[in-house]
Residue frames as a rotation matrix with the C-alpha (Angstrom) as fourth column:
MET 1
0.782 -0.280 0.558 -33.03
0.531 -0.171 -0.830 0.23
0.328 0.945 0.015 22.64
LEU 2
0.693 -0.529 0.490 -31.00
-0.624 -0.780 0.040 2.78
0.361 -0.334 -0.871 24.78
PHE 3
0.551 -0.527 0.647 -29.50
-0.463 0.452 0.762 -0.06
-0.694 -0.720 0.005 26.66
LEU 4
0.639 -0.402 0.656 -28.45
0.672 0.707 -0.221 -1.92
-0.375 0.582 0.722 23.39
ARG 5
0.789 -0.373 0.488 -26.94
0.132 -0.673 -0.728 1.33
0.600 0.639 -0.482 22.04
LEU 6
0.626 -0.558 0.544 -24.94
-0.778 -0.494 0.388 1.95
0.052 -0.667 -0.744 25.18
THR 7
0.634 -0.370 0.679 -23.83
-0.044 0.859 0.510 -1.66
-0.772 -0.353 0.528 25.23
ALA 8
0.742 -0.354 0.569 -22.71
0.669 0.349 -0.656 -1.41
0.034 0.868 0.496 21.61
ILE 9
0.755 -0.471 0.456 -20.73
-0.323 -0.873 -0.366 1.90
0.570 0.129 -0.811 22.47
ALA 10
0.613 -0.470 0.635 -19.00
-0.691 0.071 0.720 0.19
-0.384 -0.880 -0.281 25.28
LEU 11
0.582 -0.283 0.762 -17.93
0.388 0.921 0.045 -2.74
-0.714 0.270 0.646 23.22
PHE 12
0.744 -0.380 0.549 -16.69
0.472 -0.283 -0.835 -0.47
0.472 0.881 -0.031 20.52
ALA 13
0.685 -0.542 0.487 -14.66
-0.667 -0.736 0.118 1.51
0.294 -0.405 -0.865 23.09
LEU 14
0.557 -0.470 0.684 -13.16
-0.240 0.698 0.675 -1.78
-0.795 -0.540 0.276 24.29
LEU 15
0.711 -0.228 0.665 -12.26
0.647 0.583 -0.492 -2.73
-0.276 0.780 0.562 20.83
LEU 16
0.767 -0.446 0.461 -10.53
-0.094 -0.789 -0.608 0.58
0.635 0.423 -0.647 20.17
SER 17
0.657 -0.532 0.534 -8.63
-0.735 -0.295 0.611 0.21
-0.168 -0.794 -0.584 23.40
ALA 18
0.582 -0.360 0.730 -7.44
0.056 0.912 0.405 -3.23
-0.812 -0.195 0.551 22.45
CYS 19
0.463 -0.442 0.769 -6.20
0.879 0.115 -0.463 -2.04
0.116 0.890 0.442 19.03
ALA 20
0.953 -0.074 -0.294 -4.62
-0.018 -0.982 0.189 1.08
-0.303 -0.175 -0.937 20.46
GLN 21
0.040 -0.995 0.086 -1.02
-0.101 0.082 0.991 -0.16
-0.994 -0.049 -0.098 19.83
SER 22
0.393 0.015 -0.919 0.16
-0.905 -0.170 -0.390 0.22
-0.162 0.985 -0.053 16.28
PRO 23
0.934 0.072 0.349 0.67
-0.029 0.991 -0.128 -3.22
-0.355 0.109 0.928 14.65
VAL 24
-0.098 -0.969 -0.228 3.92
-0.831 -0.046 0.554 -4.78
-0.547 0.244 -0.801 13.84
VAL 25
0.890 0.450 -0.075 3.79
-0.378 0.634 -0.674 -7.05
-0.256 0.628 0.735 10.71
GLN 26
-0.187 -0.945 0.268 6.67
-0.446 0.325 0.834 -9.54
-0.875 0.036 -0.482 10.06
LEU 27
0.739 0.421 -0.527 7.12
-0.580 -0.002 -0.815 -10.09
-0.344 0.907 0.243 6.50
TYR 28
-0.139 -0.816 -0.561 9.90
-0.855 0.384 -0.349 -12.73
0.500 0.431 -0.751 6.37
ASP 29
0.523 0.298 -0.798 10.07
-0.154 0.955 0.255 -16.46
0.838 -0.010 0.545 7.23
GLY 30
-0.248 -0.709 -0.660 11.34
0.539 0.465 -0.702 -17.82
0.805 -0.530 0.267 10.54
PRO 31
0.136 0.223 -0.965 11.53
0.986 -0.124 0.110 -16.48
-0.095 -0.967 -0.237 14.03
ALA 32
0.963 0.183 0.197 11.38
0.195 -0.980 -0.041 -12.79
0.185 0.078 -0.980 14.68
GLN 33
-0.054 -0.991 0.122 14.82
0.871 -0.106 -0.480 -11.04
0.488 0.081 0.869 14.33
SER 34
-0.029 -0.093 -0.995 16.03
0.744 -0.667 0.041 -8.07
-0.668 -0.739 0.089 16.25
ASP 35
0.835 0.487 -0.256 15.49
0.224 -0.726 -0.651 -4.68
-0.503 0.486 -0.715 14.73
ASN 36
0.211 -0.868 -0.449 19.21
-0.619 -0.474 0.626 -4.19
-0.756 0.146 -0.638 14.09
LYS 37
-0.657 -0.504 0.561 19.02
0.037 0.721 0.692 -7.21
-0.753 0.475 -0.455 11.67
VAL 38
-0.169 0.677 0.716 15.96
0.947 0.312 -0.072 -6.19
-0.273 0.666 -0.694 9.68
VAL 39
-0.938 0.043 0.343 14.55
0.095 -0.921 0.377 -3.19
0.333 0.386 0.860 7.76
THR 40
-0.373 0.839 -0.396 11.46
0.697 -0.028 -0.716 -1.45
-0.612 -0.543 -0.575 9.34
VAL 41
-0.818 0.260 0.513 9.09
0.292 -0.582 0.759 0.36
0.496 0.770 0.400 7.02
ARG 42
-0.688 0.605 -0.402 6.69
0.364 -0.191 -0.911 2.61
-0.628 -0.773 -0.089 8.97
VAL 43
-0.731 0.485 0.481 3.49
0.418 -0.240 0.876 3.18
0.540 0.841 -0.027 6.96
PRO 44
-0.871 0.462 0.166 0.92
-0.478 -0.721 -0.501 5.86
-0.112 -0.516 0.849 8.14
SER 45
-0.463 0.750 0.472 -2.67
0.384 0.650 -0.655 4.44
-0.798 -0.122 -0.590 8.77
GLN 46
0.243 0.724 -0.645 -3.92
-0.370 -0.546 -0.752 6.62
-0.897 0.421 0.135 5.97
LEU 47
-0.172 -0.367 -0.914 -1.98
-0.985 0.081 0.153 4.70
0.018 0.927 -0.376 3.34
GLU 48
0.696 0.388 0.604 -3.12
-0.387 0.911 -0.140 1.32
-0.605 -0.136 0.784 2.14
VAL 49
-0.537 -0.842 -0.040 -0.34
-0.569 0.327 0.755 -1.00
-0.622 0.428 -0.655 0.70
PHE 50
0.648 0.667 -0.367 -1.60
-0.740 0.440 -0.508 -2.61
-0.178 0.601 0.779 -2.55
THR 51
0.915 -0.364 -0.175 1.50
0.293 0.896 -0.333 -4.59
0.278 0.253 0.927 -3.46
ILE 52
0.570 -0.815 0.103 5.15
-0.487 -0.235 0.841 -5.06
-0.661 -0.530 -0.531 -2.40
ASN 53
-0.527 -0.840 -0.127 7.47
-0.528 0.207 0.824 -5.86
-0.666 0.501 -0.553 -5.23
GLY 54
-0.548 0.450 -0.705 4.49
-0.770 0.057 0.636 -6.59
0.326 0.891 0.315 -7.40
LYS 55
-0.652 0.189 -0.734 3.05
0.320 0.947 -0.040 -9.12
0.688 -0.261 -0.678 -4.85
GLU 56
0.290 0.782 0.551 0.05
-0.419 -0.414 0.808 -8.91
0.861 -0.465 0.208 -2.75
VAL 57
-0.721 -0.591 -0.362 0.96
0.086 0.442 -0.893 -9.48
0.687 -0.675 -0.268 0.89
ASP 58
0.320 0.874 -0.366 -1.45
0.481 0.183 0.858 -10.47
0.816 -0.450 -0.362 3.68
GLY 59
0.377 -0.038 -0.926 -1.54
0.926 0.019 0.376 -8.53
0.003 -0.999 0.042 6.91
VAL 60
-0.633 -0.765 0.118 -0.04
0.766 -0.641 -0.053 -5.25
0.116 0.057 0.992 5.73
ASN 61
-0.587 0.567 0.578 -3.34
-0.335 -0.820 0.464 -3.38
0.737 0.079 0.671 5.92
THR 62
-0.707 0.234 -0.667 -4.99
0.662 0.552 -0.508 -3.53
0.250 -0.801 -0.545 9.31
PHE 63
0.244 0.870 0.429 -8.37
0.297 -0.488 0.821 -2.09
0.923 -0.073 -0.377 10.66
PHE 64
0.966 0.252 -0.061 -8.18
0.152 -0.358 0.921 0.21
0.211 -0.899 -0.384 13.72
ALA 65
-0.121 -0.992 -0.048 -4.45
0.939 -0.098 -0.329 0.93
0.322 -0.084 0.943 13.36
SER 66
0.368 0.132 -0.920 -3.64
0.725 -0.661 0.195 3.93
-0.583 -0.738 -0.339 15.51
ASP 67
0.566 -0.174 -0.806 -1.20
-0.333 -0.942 -0.031 6.13
-0.754 0.287 -0.591 13.77
PHE 68
0.103 -0.568 -0.816 0.89
-0.976 0.100 -0.193 3.73
0.192 0.817 -0.544 11.68
LYS 69
0.952 0.031 0.304 1.95
-0.088 0.981 0.175 0.07
-0.293 -0.193 0.936 11.11
ASP 70
0.196 -0.971 -0.140 5.42
-0.852 -0.239 0.466 -1.22
-0.486 0.028 -0.874 11.03
LEU 71
0.954 0.118 -0.275 6.41
-0.257 0.795 -0.549 -3.60
0.154 0.595 0.789 8.32
LYS 72
0.257 -0.895 0.365 9.50
-0.560 0.170 0.811 -5.87
-0.788 -0.413 -0.457 9.14
LEU 73
0.967 0.015 -0.255 11.42
-0.239 0.406 -0.882 -6.93
0.090 0.914 0.396 6.08
THR 74
0.460 -0.869 0.183 14.65
0.725 0.486 0.488 -8.56
-0.513 -0.091 0.854 5.30
PRO 75
-0.027 -0.518 -0.855 17.28
-0.136 -0.846 0.516 -5.98
-0.990 0.131 -0.048 4.11
GLY 76
-0.612 -0.241 0.753 17.16
0.705 0.264 0.658 -5.14
-0.358 0.934 0.008 0.44
ARG 77
-0.953 0.229 -0.199 15.21
-0.298 -0.833 0.466 -3.07
-0.059 0.504 0.862 -2.19
TYR 78
-0.399 0.905 0.148 11.44
0.810 0.424 -0.405 -2.94
-0.429 -0.041 -0.902 -2.21
GLU 79
-0.918 0.350 0.187 8.92
-0.143 -0.732 0.666 -1.17
0.370 0.585 0.722 -4.44
ILE 80
-0.672 0.685 -0.281 5.77
0.625 0.322 -0.711 -0.51
-0.397 -0.654 -0.644 -2.39
LEU 81
-0.641 0.614 0.459 2.65
0.184 -0.458 0.870 0.55
0.745 0.642 0.181 -4.26
ALA 82
-0.587 0.433 -0.684 0.48
0.749 -0.028 -0.661 2.45
-0.306 -0.901 -0.308 -1.74
TYR 83
-0.405 0.494 0.769 -2.44
0.458 -0.619 0.639 4.72
0.792 0.611 0.024 -2.09
TYR 84
-0.970 0.121 0.210 -4.09
-0.240 -0.591 -0.770 7.33
0.030 -0.798 0.602 0.27
LYS 85
-0.314 0.910 -0.271 -7.39
0.367 0.379 0.849 6.41
0.876 0.167 -0.453 1.85
GLU 86
-0.962 -0.112 -0.250 -9.27
0.273 -0.354 -0.895 8.42
0.012 -0.929 0.371 4.45
LEU 87
-0.055 0.997 -0.049 -12.69
0.956 0.066 0.285 8.93
0.288 -0.031 -0.957 5.79
TRP 88
-0.935 -0.280 0.219 -13.77
0.246 -0.954 -0.172 12.60
0.257 -0.107 0.960 5.82
GLN 89
-0.167 0.880 -0.445 -16.63
0.837 -0.112 -0.536 13.94
-0.521 -0.462 -0.718 7.97
LEU 90
-0.569 0.062 0.820 -18.49
0.630 -0.609 0.482 16.39
0.529 0.791 0.308 5.72
ASP 91
-0.340 0.500 0.797 -21.10
-0.675 -0.719 0.163 17.41
0.654 -0.483 0.582 8.24
ALA 92
-0.411 0.123 0.903 -23.01
-0.858 0.282 -0.429 15.91
-0.308 -0.951 -0.010 11.05
ASP 93
0.489 0.646 0.586 -24.82
-0.364 0.761 -0.536 13.32
-0.793 0.049 0.608 8.97
ASN 94
0.994 -0.093 -0.058 -22.45
-0.020 0.365 -0.931 12.81
0.108 0.926 0.361 5.82
HIS 95
0.235 -0.971 0.048 -19.03
-0.403 -0.052 0.914 11.57
-0.884 -0.234 -0.404 5.30
GLU 96
0.915 -0.016 -0.402 -16.80
-0.394 0.165 -0.904 10.55
0.080 0.986 0.145 2.29
ILE 97
0.421 -0.808 0.411 -14.00
0.297 0.552 0.779 8.15
-0.857 -0.206 0.473 1.78
VAL 98
0.790 -0.279 -0.547 -11.46
-0.603 -0.515 -0.609 9.62
-0.112 0.811 -0.575 -0.53
LYS 99
0.495 -0.616 0.613 -9.04
0.357 0.787 0.503 7.20
-0.792 -0.030 0.609 -2.26
THR 100
0.351 -0.412 -0.841 -6.23
-0.718 -0.695 0.040 8.15
-0.601 0.590 -0.540 -4.61
ASN 101
0.830 -0.239 -0.504 -4.39
-0.237 0.667 -0.706 6.33
0.506 0.705 0.497 -7.37
PRO 102
0.803 -0.554 -0.220 -1.31
0.503 0.433 0.748 4.45
-0.319 -0.711 0.626 -5.95
ALA 103
0.667 -0.740 -0.085 2.17
-0.717 -0.607 -0.343 5.83
0.203 0.290 -0.935 -5.85
ASN 104
0.753 -0.440 -0.490 5.31
0.343 0.897 -0.279 3.74
0.562 0.042 0.826 -6.04
PHE 105
0.802 -0.434 0.410 7.49
-0.596 -0.536 0.598 4.12
-0.039 -0.724 -0.689 -2.88
ILE 106
0.442 -0.700 -0.561 11.08
0.032 0.637 -0.770 2.79
0.896 0.322 0.304 -3.18
VAL 107
0.779 -0.308 0.546 12.97
-0.571 0.010 0.821 1.54
-0.258 -0.951 -0.168 0.02
ASP 108
0.454 -0.684 -0.571 16.44
-0.027 0.629 -0.777 0.23
0.891 0.368 0.267 -0.24
GLY 109
0.789 0.167 0.591 17.11
-0.547 -0.247 0.800 -0.82
0.280 -0.954 -0.104 3.30
LYS 110
-0.246 -0.917 -0.315 20.15
-0.373 0.390 -0.842 -1.93
0.895 -0.089 -0.438 5.24
PRO 111
-0.023 0.310 -0.951 20.06
0.789 0.590 0.173 -3.94
0.614 -0.746 -0.258 8.48
GLY 112
-0.435 -0.009 -0.900 18.73
0.831 -0.388 -0.398 -1.71
-0.346 -0.922 0.176 11.27
ASP 113
-0.969 0.079 0.232 17.25
0.027 -0.907 0.420 0.88
0.244 0.414 0.877 8.94
MET 114
-0.197 0.968 -0.159 13.84
0.679 0.018 -0.733 2.56
-0.707 -0.252 -0.661 9.48
TRP 115
-0.970 -0.102 0.219 12.18
0.234 -0.625 0.745 3.99
0.061 0.774 0.630 6.66
VAL 116
-0.353 0.869 -0.345 8.94
0.302 -0.243 -0.922 6.20
-0.885 -0.430 -0.177 6.91
LEU 117
-0.469 0.391 0.792 6.42
0.862 0.008 0.507 6.55
0.192 0.920 -0.341 4.12
GLY 118
-0.444 0.314 -0.840 5.24
0.397 -0.771 -0.498 10.08
-0.803 -0.555 0.217 3.83
TYR 119
-0.339 0.365 0.867 3.12
0.872 -0.223 0.435 12.39
0.352 0.904 -0.243 1.82
LYS 120
-0.948 0.038 0.315 1.69
-0.109 -0.972 -0.210 15.92
0.298 -0.233 0.926 1.94
GLN 121
-0.643 0.728 -0.236 -1.29
0.718 0.467 -0.516 15.76
-0.265 -0.502 -0.823 4.20
PRO 122
-0.298 0.661 0.688 -4.49
0.507 -0.501 0.701 17.47
0.809 0.558 -0.186 2.76
ALA 123
-0.981 0.069 0.180 -5.89
-0.182 -0.639 -0.747 20.25
0.064 -0.766 0.639 4.94
ASP 124
-0.273 0.952 0.140 -9.41
-0.569 -0.042 -0.822 19.40
-0.776 -0.304 0.553 3.92
VAL 125
0.133 0.365 0.922 -11.59
0.211 0.898 -0.386 17.11
-0.968 0.246 0.043 1.90
GLU 126
0.966 0.176 -0.190 -11.23
-0.123 -0.337 -0.934 19.26
-0.228 0.925 -0.304 -1.35
ALA 127
0.165 -0.958 -0.236 -7.45
-0.985 -0.174 0.016 19.07
-0.056 0.230 -0.972 -1.09
ALA 128
-0.298 -0.223 0.928 -7.80
-0.335 0.935 0.117 15.38
-0.894 -0.276 -0.353 -0.59
ARG 129
0.631 0.573 0.523 -9.92
0.300 0.441 -0.846 14.93
-0.715 0.691 0.106 -3.70
ALA 130
0.744 -0.413 -0.525 -7.39
-0.659 -0.582 -0.477 17.03
-0.109 0.701 -0.705 -5.61
MET 131
-0.221 -0.948 0.229 -4.75
-0.862 0.300 0.408 14.31
-0.456 -0.108 -0.884 -4.89
GLU 132
0.495 0.500 0.710 -6.89
-0.322 0.865 -0.385 11.45
-0.807 -0.038 0.590 -6.32
ASP 133
0.959 0.019 0.281 -5.21
0.241 0.464 -0.853 11.48
-0.146 0.886 0.440 -9.72
SER 134
0.487 -0.835 0.256 -1.86
-0.181 -0.383 -0.906 12.84
0.854 0.395 -0.338 -8.86
PHE 135
0.959 -0.142 0.244 -0.89
-0.229 0.114 0.967 11.23
-0.165 -0.983 0.077 -5.38
THR 136
0.224 -0.953 -0.207 2.87
0.020 0.216 -0.976 11.17
0.974 0.214 0.068 -4.69
GLY 137
0.995 -0.011 0.097 4.94
-0.098 -0.048 0.994 11.00
-0.007 -0.999 -0.049 -1.55
TRP 138
0.150 -0.986 -0.080 8.36
-0.711 -0.051 -0.702 9.91
0.687 0.162 -0.708 -0.37
ALA 139
0.781 -0.148 -0.607 10.27
0.480 0.764 0.432 7.29
0.400 -0.628 0.668 1.75
GLU 140
0.437 -0.561 0.703 12.50
-0.525 -0.794 -0.307 8.90
0.730 -0.235 -0.641 4.32
ASN 141
-0.066 -0.579 -0.812 15.37
0.468 0.701 -0.538 7.28
0.881 -0.416 0.225 6.31
ALA 142
0.834 0.550 0.043 14.54
0.244 -0.438 0.865 8.17
0.495 -0.711 -0.499 9.92
VAL 143
0.539 -0.724 -0.430 18.24
0.650 0.033 0.759 8.28
-0.535 -0.689 0.489 10.92
SER 144
-0.489 -0.844 0.222 20.09
0.762 -0.289 0.580 9.76
-0.425 0.452 0.784 8.02
GLY 145
-0.056 0.521 -0.852 17.19
-0.162 -0.847 -0.507 11.97
-0.985 0.109 0.132 6.69
GLU 146
-0.970 -0.242 -0.002 17.65
-0.041 0.155 0.987 10.56
-0.238 0.958 -0.161 3.11
LYS 147
0.043 0.994 -0.100 14.45
-0.304 -0.082 -0.949 11.14
-0.952 0.071 0.299 1.13
VAL 148
-0.925 -0.211 0.317 13.54
0.210 0.413 0.886 9.13
-0.318 0.886 -0.338 -1.93
ALA 149
-0.494 0.768 -0.408 10.65
-0.792 -0.591 -0.154 10.55
-0.360 0.247 0.900 -3.90
ALA 150
-0.478 0.422 0.771 7.79
0.317 0.901 -0.296 8.32
-0.819 0.102 -0.564 -4.79
ALA 151
-0.948 0.013 -0.319 6.53
-0.301 -0.369 0.879 8.28
-0.107 0.929 0.354 -8.41
GLN 152
0.052 0.997 -0.048 3.11
-0.854 0.020 -0.520 8.16
-0.518 0.068 0.853 -9.64
SER 153
-0.442 -0.282 0.851 2.47
-0.096 0.959 0.268 4.57
-0.892 0.036 -0.451 -10.66
GLN 154
-0.665 0.339 -0.665 0.20
-0.746 -0.265 0.611 5.45
0.031 0.903 0.429 -13.71
LEU 155
-0.808 0.514 -0.288 -2.26
0.481 0.858 0.181 2.88
0.340 0.007 -0.941 -12.35
ILE 156
-0.593 0.653 0.471 -5.85
-0.510 -0.757 0.409 3.92
0.624 0.002 0.782 -11.89
LEU 157
-0.935 0.352 -0.050 -7.89
0.266 0.598 -0.756 2.82
-0.236 -0.720 -0.653 -8.77
LYS 158
-0.560 0.789 -0.254 -11.48
-0.801 -0.437 0.410 2.38
0.212 0.432 0.876 -10.01
ARG 159
0.409 0.908 0.090 -14.22
-0.890 0.375 0.260 0.31
0.202 -0.187 0.961 -8.42
GLY 160
0.670 -0.217 0.710 -11.82
-0.315 0.783 0.537 -2.26
-0.672 -0.583 0.456 -7.05
PHE 161
0.721 -0.428 0.545 -9.70
0.686 0.548 -0.478 -2.42
-0.094 0.719 0.689 -10.23
LEU 162
0.061 -0.742 -0.668 -6.53
-0.104 -0.670 0.735 -1.08
-0.993 0.024 -0.118 -11.20
ALA 163
0.774 0.405 0.486 -6.83
0.397 0.288 -0.872 -0.36
-0.493 0.868 0.062 -14.88
PRO 164
0.224 0.560 -0.797 -5.98
-0.857 0.503 0.112 -1.32
0.464 0.658 0.593 -17.43
VAL 165
0.076 -0.203 0.976 -6.19
-0.680 0.706 0.200 -4.96
-0.729 -0.679 -0.084 -16.33
THR 166
-0.833 -0.433 -0.343 -4.94
-0.550 0.587 0.594 -7.92
-0.056 0.684 -0.727 -18.26
GLY 167
0.156 0.938 -0.309 -7.76
-0.968 0.207 0.141 -10.09
0.196 0.277 0.941 -19.74
GLU 168
-0.099 -0.326 -0.940 -6.07
-0.267 0.919 -0.291 -13.30
0.959 0.222 -0.178 -18.77
GLU 169
0.866 0.401 0.300 -7.06
-0.407 0.214 0.888 -15.15
0.292 -0.891 0.348 -15.63
VAL 170
-0.132 -0.916 -0.380 -4.12
-0.137 0.396 -0.908 -15.91
0.982 -0.068 -0.178 -13.52
ALA 171
0.729 0.141 -0.670 -3.42
0.527 0.509 0.680 -17.52
0.437 -0.849 0.297 -10.11
ALA 172
-0.269 -0.786 0.557 -1.54
0.073 -0.594 -0.801 -15.04
0.960 -0.175 0.217 -7.85
PRO 173
0.584 0.519 -0.624 -2.48
0.629 0.197 0.752 -15.96
0.513 -0.832 -0.211 -4.24
ALA 174
0.557 -0.424 0.714 -1.42
-0.563 -0.825 -0.051 -13.49
0.611 -0.374 -0.698 -1.62
SER 175
0.184 -0.615 -0.767 1.32
0.577 0.699 -0.422 -14.38
0.796 -0.365 0.483 0.84
ASN 176
0.985 0.159 -0.073 2.34
0.150 -0.552 0.820 -13.20
0.090 -0.818 -0.568 4.34
THR 177
0.228 -0.950 -0.213 6.00
0.446 -0.093 0.890 -12.96
-0.866 -0.298 0.402 3.31
VAL 178
0.995 0.049 0.091 7.91
0.103 -0.405 -0.909 -10.97
-0.008 0.913 -0.408 0.68
ALA 179
0.383 -0.920 0.083 11.37
0.827 0.382 0.413 -11.14
-0.412 -0.089 0.907 -0.58
PRO 180
0.134 -0.334 -0.933 13.63
-0.131 -0.939 0.317 -8.20
-0.982 0.080 -0.170 -1.42
GLN 181
0.955 0.110 -0.274 14.39
-0.280 0.041 -0.959 -7.55
-0.094 0.993 0.070 -5.25
ALA 182
0.626 -0.771 0.117 17.42
0.774 0.598 -0.206 -9.03
0.089 0.220 0.971 -6.77
THR 183
0.261 -0.614 -0.745 20.60
0.530 -0.554 0.642 -7.34
-0.807 -0.562 0.181 -5.83
ALA 184
-0.609 -0.512 0.606 21.39
0.770 -0.200 0.606 -6.55
-0.189 0.835 0.516 -9.46
ALA 185
0.195 0.766 0.612 18.22
0.829 -0.463 0.315 -4.45
0.524 0.446 -0.726 -9.70
SER 186
0.950 0.151 -0.273 19.44
0.290 -0.752 0.592 -2.08
-0.116 -0.641 -0.758 -6.94
THR 187
0.331 -0.912 -0.243 23.14
0.177 -0.193 0.965 -1.97
-0.927 -0.362 0.097 -7.96
SER 188
-0.171 -0.279 0.945 23.23
0.950 0.206 0.233 -1.93
-0.260 0.938 0.230 -11.75
ALA 189
-0.925 -0.176 -0.338 23.56
0.059 -0.942 0.330 1.30
-0.376 0.286 0.881 -13.72
PRO 190
-0.011 0.953 -0.303 20.34
-0.333 -0.289 -0.897 2.95
-0.943 0.091 0.321 -14.82
ALA 191
-0.332 -0.011 0.943 19.01
0.689 0.680 0.250 1.46
-0.645 0.733 -0.218 -17.94
PRO 192
-0.994 0.036 0.103 18.12
0.045 -0.727 0.686 3.41
0.100 0.686 0.721 -21.04
ALA 193
-0.634 0.767 0.101 14.63
-0.692 -0.504 -0.516 4.86
-0.345 -0.397 0.851 -21.11
ALA 194
0.026 0.643 -0.766 13.10
-0.761 0.509 0.402 2.07
0.648 0.572 0.502 -23.23
GLY 195
-0.468 -0.263 -0.844 14.49
0.154 0.916 -0.371 -0.52
0.870 -0.304 -0.388 -20.95
GLY 196
-0.994 0.109 0.026 13.12
-0.055 -0.274 -0.960 1.26
-0.098 -0.955 0.279 -17.89
GLU 197
-0.268 0.951 -0.157 9.77
-0.962 -0.272 -0.006 1.47
-0.049 0.150 0.987 -19.44
ALA 198
-0.009 0.190 -0.982 9.89
-0.394 0.902 0.178 -2.37
0.919 0.389 0.067 -20.11
ALA 199
-0.797 -0.363 -0.484 10.91
0.263 0.513 -0.817 -3.07
0.544 -0.778 -0.313 -16.53
ALA 200
-0.843 0.525 0.116 8.17
-0.461 -0.594 -0.660 -0.84
-0.277 -0.610 0.743 -15.23
ALA 201
-0.035 0.823 -0.567 5.58
-0.934 0.176 0.312 -2.45
0.356 0.541 0.762 -17.51
ALA 202
-0.338 -0.112 -0.934 6.69
0.024 0.992 -0.127 -5.83
0.941 -0.065 -0.333 -16.19
SER 203
-0.981 -0.044 -0.187 6.24
0.190 -0.055 -0.980 -4.69
0.033 -0.998 0.063 -12.56
TYR 204
-0.539 0.841 -0.035 2.87
-0.823 -0.535 -0.189 -3.16
-0.177 -0.073 0.981 -13.38
LEU 205
-0.138 0.490 -0.861 1.76
-0.579 0.665 0.472 -6.47
0.804 0.563 0.192 -15.11
ASP 206
-0.704 -0.180 -0.687 2.42
0.352 0.751 -0.558 -8.45
0.616 -0.635 -0.466 -11.88
THR 207
-0.941 0.328 -0.080 0.41
-0.115 -0.533 -0.838 -5.99
-0.318 -0.780 0.540 -9.93
LEU 208
-0.376 0.855 -0.357 -2.47
-0.925 -0.367 0.097 -6.02
-0.048 0.367 0.929 -12.29
LYS 209
-0.391 0.167 -0.905 -2.48
-0.199 0.945 0.260 -9.78
0.899 0.282 -0.336 -12.39
ALA 210
-0.905 -0.061 -0.422 -2.75
0.386 0.304 -0.871 -9.86
0.181 -0.951 -0.252 -8.69
GLN 211
-0.738 0.651 -0.179 -5.67
-0.449 -0.671 -0.590 -7.44
-0.504 -0.355 0.787 -8.73
TRP 212
-0.300 0.634 -0.713 -7.46
-0.849 0.164 0.503 -9.29
0.435 0.756 0.489 -11.36
ASN 213
-0.622 0.009 -0.783 -7.27
0.159 0.980 -0.115 -12.41
0.766 -0.196 -0.612 -9.31
GLN 214
-0.923 0.267 -0.276 -9.05
0.230 -0.190 -0.954 -10.50
-0.307 -0.945 0.114 -6.45
ALA 215
-0.687 0.683 -0.248 -11.92
-0.726 -0.626 0.284 -9.28
0.039 0.375 0.926 -8.71
THR 216
-0.173 0.738 0.652 -15.33
-0.273 0.600 -0.752 -10.84
-0.946 -0.308 0.098 -8.60
PRO 217
-0.533 0.080 0.842 -16.76
0.738 0.531 0.416 -12.58
-0.414 0.843 -0.342 -11.65
GLU 218
0.563 0.800 0.210 -19.22
0.788 -0.442 -0.430 -9.82
-0.251 0.407 -0.878 -12.13
GLU 219
0.575 -0.402 -0.713 -16.42
-0.209 -0.914 0.347 -7.23
-0.791 -0.051 -0.610 -12.05
ARG 220
-0.537 -0.780 0.321 -14.33
0.089 0.325 0.941 -9.27
-0.839 0.534 -0.105 -14.57
ARG 221
-0.101 0.607 0.788 -17.34
0.952 0.290 -0.101 -9.51
-0.290 0.740 -0.607 -16.88
GLU 222
0.831 0.469 -0.300 -17.98
0.401 -0.878 -0.262 -5.77
-0.386 0.097 -0.917 -16.71
PHE 223
0.127 -0.864 -0.487 -14.35
-0.279 -0.503 0.818 -5.10
-0.952 0.032 -0.305 -17.41
LEU 224
-0.646 -0.405 0.647 -14.06
0.392 0.551 0.737 -7.48
-0.655 0.729 -0.198 -20.37
GLN 225
0.229 0.861 0.454 -17.22
0.927 -0.050 -0.372 -5.86
-0.297 0.506 -0.810 -21.77
TRP 226
0.732 -0.063 -0.678 -15.69
-0.037 -0.998 0.053 -2.41
-0.680 -0.014 -0.733 -21.48
ILE 227
-0.255 -0.908 -0.333 -12.60
-0.384 -0.221 0.897 -3.29
-0.887 0.357 -0.292 -23.37
ALA 228
-0.563 0.162 0.810 -14.53
0.718 0.581 0.383 -5.13
-0.409 0.797 -0.444 -26.12
GLU 229
0.571 0.760 -0.311 -16.48
0.473 -0.614 -0.631 -1.80
-0.671 0.213 -0.710 -26.81
């Protein structure tokens, strides 16, 4: 038994060593482009990306990432829904995974830009728990220092769901690429409040449809029973 445990520890150490380098994820079609032609978004390992521009994207969340992961995107505007997730050691025998509701990080990147997603890191597990319903952060341009505040998404992370969830079954398969938002979305004048709310609702609907498609049949039944009450 001792030999098996030592072998498992050795294999685990080798796996950690192999994964020591932070991953680079290309999220556009075609061959890899040089960094001066794309936008790099650096995501801390404690942040899980839920959707980018309302779309689930394969490969953006990786196990055993060291400190961060770099997402390579074509220049343009992106809305990145991401939430905080971290394992906290409570004592020698107990731990807790703390997850927050998502925040909406905005990146409007030009060729060669690097944007870093950030947040106020909690000092302890109590501070992490306090962020669950009010998580926010920012996207910062690593060169210019420009900071764009991330807004609370008003979506609730709960047992694999982001609620409320549409009751309509949809097909929204994940992809390994994502396109920037239309130019008009980033250059037009701000819309009136009602229009802004409508646009946000449309973005949330795309996100919710994607999450509904990921849910198991049992989760869907439980949710539909809940909204029927």
